[in-house]
N, C-alpha and C positions, 0 to 999 in steps of 0.2 A: 713074188706074192701070187697066189692062185686067184683066178677070177671067181667072183661070186656068181652063183647060179640063182636066178630068181624063179621060183616055182609058184605059179598061181594056185591059190587055195580056194576051193569051193566053199561057199557059205555052209556052215554046219558040219564040215568034214573033220574038224579038229576035236580034241578032247574037251575044249572049253566052249560053252555055248556062245553064240554071237548075241551081244546085247543090243536091243533096239531101244535106244534112249529117246526120250522126249522131255519136254519141259516139265511135265507133271511128275515123271519118275525122278528127274533130277531134284525137284523140290521135295519129294518124299524122302530121298536119301539125305538131303541137307537137314531136314527136320528130324528124321529118324535117328541120325547119328549125331545130332545136336552140334553141327558145325558152328564154331564161334563166329560172331558177326565180323570180327577183325580178319577172318580168313577171306572175306569178300568173294565167296564162291560164286562163279558165274557160269551160266549155261551158254555154250558157244552159239553164235549166230549161224544161220544157214550158210553152208559152204565153208565154214571155218574148220580147221583141224587142230590137233594138239600142237602142231608146229606154229600155230598163230597165237599161242598164249602170250600175253604181255610180259615184258621183262619182270622177273621176280615171282611169276606164277609157276606152279607145278601142275602137271596133268596126270 
C-alpha cells in the first residue's frame, strides 16, 4: 500500500470558502432550515471537533 502524503492547505486556497462558524451563525442555520427539536442540534464547545461528537450524532 502506498504511503499517504499530507499536503498543508492554506486558508482560502481551495475552491470552497472556509466557513468561520460562531454560535450566532449556527443558531441562524438551525432556525432558517427549521431543524426539528428532536435532532438536538448542538454547537460544539471551544476546542471540540467533529470527532468529538457524541455517539449517535452526525457532523
